[in-house]
C-alpha angles and dihedrals in degrees: 000000000000136000090012094308135091105245111237089218091060092048091052097043118125122244107255118225118253094001094108094037092058090065098047122110122248088258111094111261118252113253115225117241095228140113100267092194091062091051093048093050091048092049092049090051094050094042097236133115122256133222114244102186136026111247131206105255125211120234090241093056093044091055093059084086115031118236094245093053091043095054094043094055102023094239126133136177111226107166138023130197111181108300094348121086127187114228128193116216130185097199115028088183093063103111093192090057092048092049091051090051090052089053094049091045093056094042096049095032093235136137119225129216110199123222124187115238133176126243091255092048090052092051091049092048094045090057086076091067089071093059086207129284089274093068092048089051092050091052091049092048091049088055091051091050088051090058094240094128127052114183111173126155101260139150100199112119096224093050091049090054089055090048089052090054093046098052091056090064118123101256094051092044092048092049092052088047089053093050093048095046092049090051093050093045091047092050092239118173095202139020117210118199110182139163115245114180107297097354146048119245122210118204133177125210106221119175090350096305126104118233127188112241107174146330127228133188115274095250091055090045091055090050090053092048090050091047091053091048090053092050089050095047093243127145109267093197092054105091099143102074138033121271133193127205144136142222136184135228131189112235124179094341098314134077127251120201121219118205108206129206124179125195129185111234133175096269096040134286127339117206129194124193119199113203115223118185106184092184098054119125117280112245117225123227094251093046088057090058099253103148139142126022097343093054091048092052092050097046093046094052100044088066092059115107097235144007136079127291107196127194118196136190142099125294112294097023095120097255096139092044090057092048090050089054088052090050091051089057093048093045100115130144093246093057127078104212119187127180134197111202143170096223120358102240101179129028112222121187115233094026126102105231119189125188118213121230113197092185089072095036096261099138134159089266097049092042092051091054089054093046092057088062091054096075096245128182097190127025128190117198108192095217139353100228103160144018094262093057090045092053093048091049091053090047092051091051094047091051094059107277131124106232125193120191146145135242133189106241133128096237142015094250090047090066092070098062088039092061092044089052087054088062103265114145111243095229091053090048091051091051096050109037119092105165135005113192133179131197146173133195122239127186119258120233109251108257092211096062103021115137139162114277131211112239133181116254088241090068094048092049090051091052092049091049091052094056103028093104094053115109113256090235092058092052089049090059087062092044093245123146112174093180087086090053132257122287121192128205137198139175118253092206124254143172092276093060099033089252091292097113089232133088124176128350138260130199127248109204148188129185130195113200112210100227128166094282094050091048088056092050091051097046099038100034100034093247098304104198093204094052094046090048090051090052093047090053091053088051091054094244109184107234123217091253093050089049089052094049091051088054090049089055089049089056094244098119141352133263089241090060093049092049091047096058098035103038106020104219106358123095138155114282098012143333134307130201115271104225104158091137 
């Protein structure tokens, strides 16, 4: 780029051999996980060179283009020779990006050679902007040593104002930005920041498991906590009781909400951030792992005009995601679908989504009363938390509405006595329920490093015993044939899965259909869990554990994962760590 234009000759220049390699560090360059053929063809079509490997970029070269500008336009400087800098660009047709480069070129008196890079290559290269959390910690600590930050536990208003100003300083802000970006890039669902003795520990929950990320000195940790409280409009001087709030950040062109929860603990304050990306891709029923009889029961009943579809399970078991997938199926022009959520986790076009706000008295119960005056066909209530919401949900189902909701119980059958305990009359419950399902999420075996594992015959015998009573036709729906023997798989651990052997999650599922016999058991025997379980067994209901074992045989997950989420700490042949978090 020269004289406010990108010179065509520079754009069309050919990548010279060994020029890039000469500037690489001694560490082997990271190879981009992309389809190189696609990149080559695109580069040839556009008439510009392409980048083959990801280099280690010096801080000086990175700073030619600021991180904010880089991420906004997907452009990054990666090498400089005199007054010529090489710049990677994802979309050479982006006129805004080209105009920005013209401006930077004139301001810094540099010429730019453009190189085509893929989206993944850009993300891998942009990680170097962060310089790692260690660098941000060092900067924050230097500021502490310089006496620029004073963070004492005080309650005086004037001192708290000063604290508010201090925690907005650059090192603290950058460190929090590093933590958030690492969490987003690592597809974490939660960030835990907690005091442990003389330091604060930062952990990410990825695929349901907590992983330690870094530790910072206690003073730095308090600064981060205060910074988060400011962003969330919480009281930074209130350290004696829990607080809840939220804030929003813009990441890669769309916003991500963070739900914030603080908790006073012995050593200070623990804070947990739940990441909520409302624009993330909707997951289809089959992609979640819902197959076989349970899936058939669910799909058949969501097309009924009225009744209750209930999903049960602990927090983080994917209940809401399953209901969203059901809503996506039901989302037709002729249906008026309204949801009550806390918070709205996915944004679905064509559906009226309402977020409750208990601070102003807008609860699930009050919102449900209002929804019933909105002429709905389908209603989703995020969670049945109290008897009032339960009664209104039953009323909505009995007056001709299809209602989808969630409940915190350990099993599908356990939901029935739970609702009766909440004050619902058994005959009303029997008349309104259609399906009660339960699910858990288990980690998938990484497809990049999956291999057959050796397993004791005791384990295989146990698995055969667990599914031996299942009808052959049901196992065929899964694609399972145990007559050929059982093969088990595991992940070795690789770069793609962070050396865990797992990448992503899949649901294990059970569904109880409320047929005539179950209705009678509910109304005449007050929802006896033992009697309903006995009937379900006779009807060959596939339990959540059996569903999980079938998926183990298919090579989708491991027996340890199934045992972890269904039994806690017990497994065949020994014990495993209970890390439900």
